[in-house]
C-alpha positions as CSV (number, residue, x, y, z in Angstrom):
1,M,76.0,122.8,107.3
2,R,73.8,123.5,104.2
3,F,76.6,125.4,102.6
4,L,79.0,122.5,103.0
5,Q,76.4,120.1,101.5
6,L,75.9,122.4,98.5
7,L,79.7,122.8,98.0
8,D,80.1,119.0,98.2
9,N,77.3,118.5,95.6
10,K,78.8,121.1,93.3
11,L,82.4,119.8,93.5
12,T,81.1,116.2,93.0
13,S,79.1,117.2,90.0
14,F,82.0,119.1,88.5
15,I,84.4,116.2,88.9
16,F,81.9,113.6,87.7
17,N,81.1,115.7,84.7
18,L,84.7,116.1,83.6
19,P,85.2,114.6,80.1
20,H,84.7,110.8,80.0
21,N,86.0,108.6,77.3
22,P,87.1,105.0,77.2
23,A,90.7,105.9,78.1
24,T,90.0,108.0,81.2
25,D,87.2,105.7,82.4
26,L,89.5,102.7,82.2
27,F,92.4,104.6,83.8
28,F,90.2,105.5,86.8
29,L,88.5,102.2,86.9
30,F,92.0,100.6,87.2
31,F,92.8,102.8,90.3
32,S,89.3,102.3,91.7
33,F,89.7,98.5,91.4
34,A,93.3,98.5,92.6
35,G,92.0,100.3,95.7
36,S,89.3,97.6,96.3
37,F,90.1,95.5,99.3
38,G,93.5,97.2,99.4
39,L,94.7,95.1,96.5
40,I,97.4,97.6,95.4
41,W,98.5,98.2,98.9
42,I,98.8,94.5,99.6
43,G,101.0,94.1,96.5
44,I,103.1,97.1,97.6
45,F,103.2,95.7,101.1
46,L,104.4,92.3,99.9
47,Y,107.1,93.9,97.8
48,T,108.2,96.1,100.7
49,F,107.9,93.3,103.3
50,Y,110.2,91.2,101.1
51,K,112.8,94.0,101.1
52,Q,112.3,94.9,104.8
53,V,112.3,91.4,106.2
54,R,116.1,91.4,106.7
55,E,116.3,94.9,108.1
56,N,113.0,95.2,110.0
57,P,110.9,92.0,110.3
58,A,108.4,93.9,112.5
59,F,107.2,95.9,109.5
60,A,104.1,93.8,109.0
61,L,102.6,94.6,112.4
62,P,102.2,98.4,112.0
63,F,101.0,98.0,108.4
64,L,98.4,95.4,109.1
65,T,97.3,97.0,112.3
66,T,96.8,100.4,110.6
67,I,94.9,98.8,107.7
68,L,92.6,96.7,110.0
69,I,91.8,99.5,112.4
70,S,91.1,102.2,109.8
71,S,89.0,99.7,107.8
72,F,87.0,98.7,110.8
73,L,86.5,102.3,111.9
74,T,85.2,103.3,108.4
75,N,83.2,100.3,107.3
76,M,81.8,98.9,110.6
77,I,81.3,102.1,112.7
78,L,81.1,105.3,110.6
79,K,79.3,104.1,107.5
80,P,76.4,102.6,109.5
81,L,76.4,105.6,111.8
82,F,76.1,108.2,109.0
83,Q,74.2,106.1,106.4
84,R,74.9,108.5,103.6
85,A,73.6,107.3,100.2
86,R,75.9,107.2,97.2
87,P,75.6,110.0,94.6
88,A,73.6,108.1,92.0
89,L,71.2,106.9,94.7
90,A,70.9,110.3,96.3
91,A,70.6,112.3,93.1
92,P,66.8,112.3,92.8
93,A,66.5,113.6,96.3
94,S,69.1,116.3,95.8
95,D,68.2,119.8,94.8
96,I,71.2,119.9,92.5
97,L,71.3,117.5,89.5
98,L,74.6,115.7,90.3
99,F,74.7,113.5,87.3
100,V,73.8,115.6,84.3
101,N,75.5,113.0,82.2
102,S,74.1,109.9,83.8
103,L,76.1,106.8,84.5
104,Q,74.5,105.1,81.5
105,Q,75.8,107.8,79.1
106,H,79.5,107.2,79.9
107,P,81.2,104.8,77.4
108,I,82.8,102.3,79.7
109,L,80.8,103.0,82.9
110,R,77.6,101.7,81.4
111,H,79.1,98.2,81.4
112,F,79.7,98.5,85.2
113,I,76.3,99.7,86.2
114,G,75.3,96.4,87.7
115,A,78.4,96.6,90.0
116,Y,77.4,100.1,91.3
117,P,77.9,99.9,95.1
118,Q,74.7,99.7,97.2
119,D,76.3,100.2,100.6
120,F,76.7,103.6,102.3
121,A,79.1,106.2,101.0
122,F,80.5,108.1,104.0
123,P,83.4,107.9,104.6
124,S,85.1,106.3,101.6
125,G,86.7,103.0,102.5
126,H,88.9,103.1,99.5
127,S,90.3,106.5,100.5
128,T,90.7,105.4,104.1
129,L,92.7,102.4,103.2
130,A,94.8,104.2,100.7
131,F,95.9,107.0,103.1
132,A,96.3,104.6,106.0
133,A,98.6,102.5,103.9
134,V,100.6,105.5,102.6
135,V,101.5,106.6,106.1
136,V,103.1,103.3,107.1
137,L,104.7,102.6,103.7
138,A,106.2,106.1,103.5
139,R,107.8,105.5,106.9
140,Y,109.5,102.3,105.8
141,E,110.2,103.3,102.2
142,P,110.6,107.1,102.3
143,R,112.1,107.5,98.9
144,Y,108.7,106.3,97.4
145,T,106.5,108.7,99.5
146,A,105.5,110.9,96.6
147,I,104.5,107.9,94.5
148,Y,102.5,106.4,97.3
149,Y,100.6,109.7,97.8
150,I,100.0,110.0,94.1
151,V,98.5,106.5,93.9
152,A,96.4,107.2,97.0
153,G,95.2,110.5,95.5
154,L,94.3,108.8,92.2
155,I,92.3,106.1,94.1
156,A,90.4,108.7,96.0
157,F,89.8,110.9,92.9
158,S,88.7,107.9,90.9
159,R,85.8,107.3,93.4
160,V,84.3,110.7,92.7
161,Y,85.1,110.6,88.9
162,L,83.3,107.3,88.6
163,G,80.3,108.6,90.5
164,Y,80.7,106.2,93.5
165,H,81.3,108.9,96.2
166,F,80.8,112.6,97.0
167,V,84.0,114.7,97.4
168,G,83.3,114.9,101.2
169,D,83.3,111.1,101.4
170,V,86.8,110.8,100.0
171,L,88.1,113.8,101.9
172,A,86.8,112.3,105.2
173,G,88.1,108.9,104.3
174,S,91.5,110.2,103.4
175,L,91.7,112.2,106.7
176,I,90.6,109.2,108.8
177,G,93.2,106.9,107.1
178,W,96.0,109.4,107.4
179,V,95.2,110.3,111.1
180,T,94.9,106.6,112.0
181,G,98.2,105.8,110.3
182,M,99.9,108.7,112.0
183,L,98.6,107.8,115.5
184,L,99.5,104.2,115.2
185,M,103.0,105.0,113.8
186,K,103.5,107.2,116.9
187,L,102.6,104.3,119.2
């Protein structure tokens, strides 16, 4: 277990300390914000629903069910159960300095410090929602599957790059969302 925690810390530190500049910070802030409350997925859902309504009006039920169940599981059950602090809040207690370049030193991020999440980190709700949505959307719009997975991956990666999550948080969230989506699609 200690090895996994050290690996998680090192990977998180490596990703967070990748070069930051206004362009990359804004790029990843866009994907992080687009993943908030499933905004990007709601937009894609509405577009897909409009296209699917003639062929498959029942499309909304699996999509909304998957999103609601995965979100409830992550935010209402698992986060309170594990109570893992976010990286910037856990850094002083960590034996590895996660944020060599602190949040305040990044050009764009310093303006968003007041918005740093204070809730628990594990698992990542953004990643859970992204990968749950991908499974359903890919089933109904298979030609866009690669694009959906790229967007979900960018959302998950943005959460580590911006210092909001550990790598383990986004991997667990991604897996939870994907498995929830797969199980519900089989039903």
